[in-house]
SEKOL-784970 format. One line per 3 residues: number of its first residue (from 1); their letters; for each residue x, y, z of C-alpha. Coordinates in nm, 2 decimals, always signed. Example, Ala and Ser with C-alpha at 12.3 -4.5 7.8 and 13.67 -1.06 7.14 Angstrom:
! residues 2
1	as	+1.23 -0.45 +0.78 ~ +1.37 -0.11 +0.71
! end
This chain:
! residues 322
1	mkp	+0.00 +0.00 +0.00 ~ +0.14 +0.34 -0.10 ~ +0.19 +0.61 +0.17
4	sis	-0.03 +0.91 +0.22 ~ +0.12 +1.25 +0.13 ~ +0.05 +1.56 +0.33
7	iil	+0.18 +1.90 +0.23 ~ +0.17 +2.19 +0.47 ~ +0.13 +2.54 +0.33
10	gpg	+0.11 +2.89 +0.46 ~ +0.29 +3.22 +0.53 ~ +0.56 +3.25 +0.79
13	gvg	+0.49 +3.30 +1.15 ~ +0.17 +3.11 +1.18 ~ +0.29 +2.79 +1.33
16	ktt	+0.33 +2.60 +1.01 ~ +0.64 +2.39 +1.12 ~ +0.48 +2.32 +1.45
19	ssa	+0.16 +2.21 +1.28 ~ +0.37 +1.98 +1.06 ~ +0.53 +1.83 +1.37
22	lla	+0.19 +1.77 +1.54 ~ +0.05 +1.60 +1.23 ~ +0.36 +1.38 +1.21
25	hsr	+0.32 +1.29 +1.58 ~ -0.05 +1.22 +1.53 ~ +0.03 +0.97 +1.25
28	lnq	+0.30 +0.82 +1.46 ~ +0.06 +0.76 +1.75 ~ -0.17 +0.58 +1.50
31	gqr	+0.12 +0.33 +1.44 ~ +0.22 +0.46 +1.10 ~ +0.58 +0.48 +0.97
34	vla	+0.63 +0.85 +0.92 ~ +0.87 +1.06 +0.73 ~ +0.87 +1.44 +0.80
37	ltl	+1.05 +1.65 +0.54 ~ +1.15 +2.01 +0.58 ~ +1.33 +2.27 +0.37
40	dps	+1.42 +2.49 +0.67 ~ +1.80 +2.49 +0.72 ~ +1.75 +2.61 +1.08
43	grl	+1.64 +2.26 +1.17 ~ +1.34 +2.37 +1.37 ~ +1.14 +2.06 +1.27
46	ldi	+1.43 +1.84 +1.38 ~ +1.43 +2.02 +1.71 ~ +1.06 +1.95 +1.77
49	lkp	+1.05 +1.59 +1.66 ~ +1.30 +1.35 +1.79 ~ +1.37 +1.04 +1.57
52	qpk	+1.20 +0.73 +1.69 ~ +1.18 +0.37 +1.54 ~ +0.89 +0.47 +1.32
55	lev	+0.96 +0.84 +1.28 ~ +1.23 +0.99 +1.05 ~ +1.28 +1.37 +1.03
58	eev	+1.49 +1.50 +0.74 ~ +1.60 +1.83 +0.60 ~ +1.60 +1.81 +0.22
61	qal	+1.95 +1.90 +0.10 ~ +1.96 +2.02 -0.26 ~ +2.32 +1.94 -0.32
64	kif	+2.27 +1.58 -0.21 ~ +1.97 +1.54 -0.43 ~ +2.16 +1.66 -0.74
67	edi	+2.46 +1.44 -0.65 ~ +2.21 +1.14 -0.65 ~ +2.09 +1.25 -0.99
70	lsk	+2.44 +1.28 -1.12 ~ +2.52 +0.93 -1.00 ~ +2.25 +0.80 -1.23
73	kpn	+2.42 +0.96 -1.53 ~ +2.77 +0.82 -1.51 ~ +2.83 +0.86 -1.89
76	svd	+2.71 +1.21 -1.93 ~ +2.93 +1.39 -1.67 ~ +3.22 +1.33 -1.44
79	ask	+3.03 +1.32 -1.11 ~ +3.34 +1.34 -0.89 ~ +3.47 +1.64 -1.08
82	iks	+3.13 +1.82 -1.07 ~ +3.09 +1.77 -0.70 ~ +3.41 +1.97 -0.64
85	nkl	+3.30 +2.24 -0.89 ~ +3.26 +2.57 -0.70 ~ +2.97 +2.68 -0.92
88	fqq	+2.79 +2.35 -0.86 ~ +2.83 +2.39 -0.49 ~ +2.74 +2.76 -0.47
91	lli	+2.53 +2.86 -0.77 ~ +2.31 +2.55 -0.81 ~ +2.12 +2.58 -0.49
94	klk	+2.05 +2.95 -0.57 ~ +1.88 +2.88 -0.90 ~ +1.51 +2.96 -0.89
97	gvq	+1.30 +2.65 -0.84 ~ +1.59 +2.43 -0.72 ~ +1.47 +2.42 -0.36
100	eft	+1.12 +2.33 -0.45 ~ +1.22 +2.08 -0.72 ~ +1.45 +1.89 -0.48
103	sly	+1.18 +1.86 -0.21 ~ +0.94 +1.71 -0.46 ~ +1.22 +1.48 -0.59
106	rlq	+1.28 +1.36 -0.24 ~ +0.91 +1.31 -0.19 ~ +0.90 +1.08 -0.49
109	qay	+1.20 +0.88 -0.37 ~ +1.02 +0.83 -0.03 ~ +0.69 +0.75 -0.19
112	hsg	+0.83 +0.47 -0.40 ~ +1.06 +0.33 -0.13 ~ +0.80 +0.13 +0.05
115	nyd	+0.95 +0.25 +0.38 ~ +0.67 +0.48 +0.50 ~ +0.30 +0.49 +0.56
118	sii	+0.28 +0.87 +0.58 ~ +0.50 +1.15 +0.43 ~ +0.47 +1.50 +0.55
121	ldt	+0.63 +1.80 +0.37 ~ +0.67 +2.13 +0.55 ~ +0.70 +2.38 +0.27
124	ppt	+0.89 +2.72 +0.29 ~ +0.68 +3.02 +0.41 ~ +0.52 +3.21 +0.12
127	qni	+0.24 +3.46 +0.08 ~ +0.14 +3.30 -0.25 ~ +0.08 +2.93 -0.20
130	mdf	+0.11 +2.87 -0.57 ~ +0.48 +2.98 -0.57 ~ +0.60 +2.65 -0.43
133	fla	+0.43 +2.45 -0.71 ~ +0.52 +2.68 -1.00 ~ +0.88 +2.74 -0.91
136	pee	+1.02 +2.40 -1.03 ~ +0.90 +2.50 -1.38 ~ +1.18 +2.76 -1.38
139	lqt	+1.43 +2.48 -1.42 ~ +1.24 +2.37 -1.74 ~ +1.26 +2.73 -1.86
142	lfe	+1.63 +2.74 -1.79 ~ +1.68 +2.44 -2.02 ~ +1.49 +2.61 -2.30
145	sqi	+1.68 +2.94 -2.26 ~ +1.92 +3.06 -2.53 ~ +2.22 +3.06 -2.29
148	mgl	+2.17 +2.69 -2.22 ~ +2.13 +2.62 -2.59 ~ +2.47 +2.78 -2.63
151	fig	+2.64 +2.55 -2.38 ~ +2.46 +2.22 -2.40 ~ +2.63 +1.93 -2.58
154	mkk	+2.92 +2.13 -2.70 ~ +3.29 +2.08 -2.66 ~ +3.52 +2.36 -2.55
157	knl	+3.66 +2.42 -2.90 ~ +3.32 +2.44 -3.05 ~ +3.20 +2.66 -2.77
160	lnr	+3.47 +2.91 -2.83 ~ +3.40 +2.92 -3.19 ~ +3.03 +2.97 -3.12
163	llm	+3.09 +3.25 -2.88 ~ +3.32 +3.43 -3.12 ~ +3.05 +3.40 -3.39
166	ktk	+2.78 +3.54 -3.16 ~ +2.98 +3.82 -2.99 ~ +3.25 +4.06 -3.08
169	eys	+3.59 +3.92 -3.02 ~ +3.69 +4.20 -2.79 ~ +3.39 +4.14 -2.57
172	fki	+3.49 +3.78 -2.52 ~ +3.85 +3.88 -2.43 ~ +3.71 +4.12 -2.17
175	lks	+3.50 +3.84 -2.02 ~ +3.79 +3.60 -2.01 ~ +4.02 +3.86 -1.85
178	ltg	+3.75 +3.93 -1.59 ~ +3.66 +3.57 -1.50 ~ +3.99 +3.39 -1.58
181	aaf	+4.03 +3.06 -1.77 ~ +3.97 +2.85 -1.46 ~ +3.63 +3.01 -1.40
184	fde	+3.53 +2.97 -1.76 ~ +3.62 +2.59 -1.74 ~ +3.41 +2.56 -1.43
187	lld	+3.12 +2.74 -1.59 ~ +3.14 +2.50 -1.89 ~ +3.15 +2.19 -1.66
190	fmn	+2.86 +2.33 -1.46 ~ +2.64 +2.39 -1.77 ~ +2.72 +2.05 -1.90
193	als	+2.63 +1.89 -1.57 ~ +2.29 +2.06 -1.59 ~ +2.26 +1.93 -1.94
196	gmr	+2.34 +1.58 -1.81 ~ +2.06 +1.60 -1.56 ~ +1.80 +1.74 -1.79
199	eei	+1.62 +1.42 -1.87 ~ +1.60 +1.31 -1.50 ~ +1.48 +1.65 -1.40
202	eds	+1.21 +1.67 -1.66 ~ +1.09 +1.31 -1.58 ~ +1.08 +1.40 -1.21
205	lse	+0.87 +1.72 -1.28 ~ +0.62 +1.50 -1.47 ~ +0.61 +1.25 -1.19
208	sqk	+0.56 +1.53 -0.94 ~ +0.24 +1.64 -1.10 ~ +0.10 +1.28 -1.06
211	llk	+0.19 +1.26 -0.70 ~ +0.05 +1.60 -0.61 ~ -0.29 +1.49 -0.73
214	lae	-0.28 +1.22 -0.46 ~ -0.17 +1.46 -0.18 ~ -0.37 +1.62 +0.10
217	fyy	-0.30 +2.00 +0.14 ~ -0.31 +2.17 +0.48 ~ -0.32 +2.55 +0.49
220	vsk	-0.21 +2.70 +0.82 ~ -0.34 +3.04 +0.92 ~ -0.39 +3.27 +1.22
223	aee	-0.73 +3.22 +1.40 ~ -0.86 +3.56 +1.29 ~ -1.16 +3.64 +1.07
226	dsa	-0.95 +3.84 +0.82 ~ -0.68 +3.58 +0.80 ~ -0.94 +3.30 +0.76
229	eka	-1.11 +3.48 +0.48 ~ -0.78 +3.54 +0.30 ~ -0.69 +3.17 +0.35
232	qnk	-1.01 +3.06 +0.18 ~ -0.97 +3.31 -0.10 ~ -0.62 +3.18 -0.17
235	asl	-0.76 +2.82 -0.16 ~ -1.01 +2.92 -0.43 ~ -0.73 +3.06 -0.65
238	fkl	-0.52 +2.75 -0.57 ~ -0.80 +2.53 -0.71 ~ -0.86 +2.75 -1.01
241	klg	-0.50 +2.78 -1.12 ~ -0.35 +2.44 -1.02 ~ -0.66 +2.22 -0.98
244	ydi	-0.57 +2.12 -0.62 ~ -0.81 +2.14 -0.32 ~ -0.72 +2.24 +0.03
247	sfy	-0.81 +1.94 +0.24 ~ -0.79 +2.11 +0.58 ~ -0.73 +2.45 +0.73
250	ifn	-0.53 +2.47 +1.05 ~ -0.61 +2.77 +1.26 ~ -0.34 +2.83 +1.51
253	rtp	-0.37 +3.00 +1.85 ~ -0.75 +2.98 +1.85 ~ -0.87 +3.24 +2.11
256	lrp	-0.98 +3.09 +2.44 ~ -1.22 +3.25 +2.69 ~ -0.98 +3.41 +2.95
259	pki	-1.04 +3.32 +3.32 ~ -1.26 +3.57 +3.50 ~ -1.02 +3.59 +3.78
262	fhn	-0.79 +3.81 +3.57 ~ -1.06 +4.07 +3.53 ~ -1.04 +4.15 +3.90
265	qae	-0.67 +4.23 +3.88 ~ -0.61 +4.58 +3.76 ~ -0.28 +4.51 +3.60
268	lre	-0.43 +4.22 +3.40 ~ -0.77 +4.38 +3.32 ~ -0.67 +4.53 +2.98
271	afe	-0.52 +4.20 +2.86 ~ -0.83 +4.02 +2.99 ~ -1.06 +4.25 +2.79
274	ssl	-0.85 +4.22 +2.48 ~ -0.85 +3.84 +2.50 ~ -1.22 +3.83 +2.57
277	adf	-1.29 +4.04 +2.26 ~ -1.07 +3.81 +2.05 ~ -1.26 +3.51 +2.18
280	inw	-1.61 +3.66 +2.12 ~ -1.52 +3.78 +1.77 ~ -1.38 +3.44 +1.67
283	kky	-1.68 +3.25 +1.82 ~ -1.92 +3.48 +1.62 ~ -1.72 +3.41 +1.30
286	idn	-1.73 +3.03 +1.37 ~ -2.10 +3.03 +1.44 ~ -2.16 +3.18 +1.10
289	qdr	-1.99 +2.89 +0.92 ~ -2.17 +2.59 +0.78 ~ -2.10 +2.24 +0.90
292	ktl	-1.93 +2.14 +0.58 ~ -1.68 +2.42 +0.61 ~ -1.61 +2.35 +0.98
295	nqw	-1.54 +1.98 +0.90 ~ -1.23 +2.11 +0.71 ~ -1.11 +2.32 +1.00
298	iqi	-0.86 +2.21 +1.26 ~ -0.85 +2.46 +1.55 ~ -0.56 +2.45 +1.78
301	pel	-0.53 +2.68 +2.08 ~ -0.21 +2.83 +2.20 ~ +0.02 +2.66 +1.95
304	nln	+0.31 +2.89 +2.04 ~ +0.49 +2.64 +2.26 ~ +0.83 +2.71 +2.40
307	sys	+0.92 +2.35 +2.46 ~ +0.80 +2.03 +2.30 ~ +0.78 +1.75 +2.55
310	eeq	+0.62 +1.41 +2.46 ~ +0.33 +1.50 +2.68 ~ +0.27 +1.83 +2.50
313	lnk	+0.29 +1.68 +2.16 ~ +0.04 +1.41 +2.26 ~ -0.19 +1.67 +2.39
316	ycl	-0.19 +1.90 +2.09 ~ -0.19 +1.64 +1.82 ~ -0.53 +1.51 +1.95
319	hfn	-0.68 +1.81 +1.75 ~ -0.58 +1.63 +1.43 ~ -0.78 +1.32 +1.54
322	a	-1.10 +1.51 +1.62
! end
């Protein structure tokens, strides 16, 4: 049986990574073998979730993914040479779409591995949830660009001739004097490495589209009327542009009714009244929603935890089982 795929979306600062952790912990408590993937180099998801026999937590590393791809193409490029190429190490991961592509590539590897029952992907924060899914297409655009057409499949001698034909000779001499011959050779090797990976990348992009159709999408938002309305508007656009439905909305830090005792303490009265207003406004908004809408909502109070004990994770992940 193939694993389920859950992709967590949303802007920064709303508890997206913590929500990913709670979902992973919830699946683990159900006895599933879980892989939680993150693109965050700070390692916050790894701090929250501690590896267990049925739980793996992994930061997707772009360079490692591309090294794996290169190893599948031993005849097209010298993999060991490319791995030491400074441009490969520094420029590749900065290309637009690389981060998103490598996470989907790792998702595919995990999906077909047979090692997991549930795969959860914590995506980077973005105001436009479509960015993550459109960005990998930038790699396809790169392959179709004129500059790649100039480099791909050419030997150095032919490349020099082609450059001299397309530019004035003095311009090329200036470029060579500015960059140096060593840089030019690394650039050529880097472009040829991309060329060698083109087929694998294009196949992976096609496979990604199939897997995304099987995924559940979670959108994380603040528990405020304005934020909730924006989330649902973005979901409508997500469906219209990409054809994917948001399966669940996670509303973080849902307002709770503050204890009345605080109202009697002058120094806490202002905070009490503010908290009470937030609670009343959110409850009114909830009361105006239909049952079908509410069935898609996961409301989690006070998700801004400072520590993540097993007890706390068990307590909060219950909201995913409701």
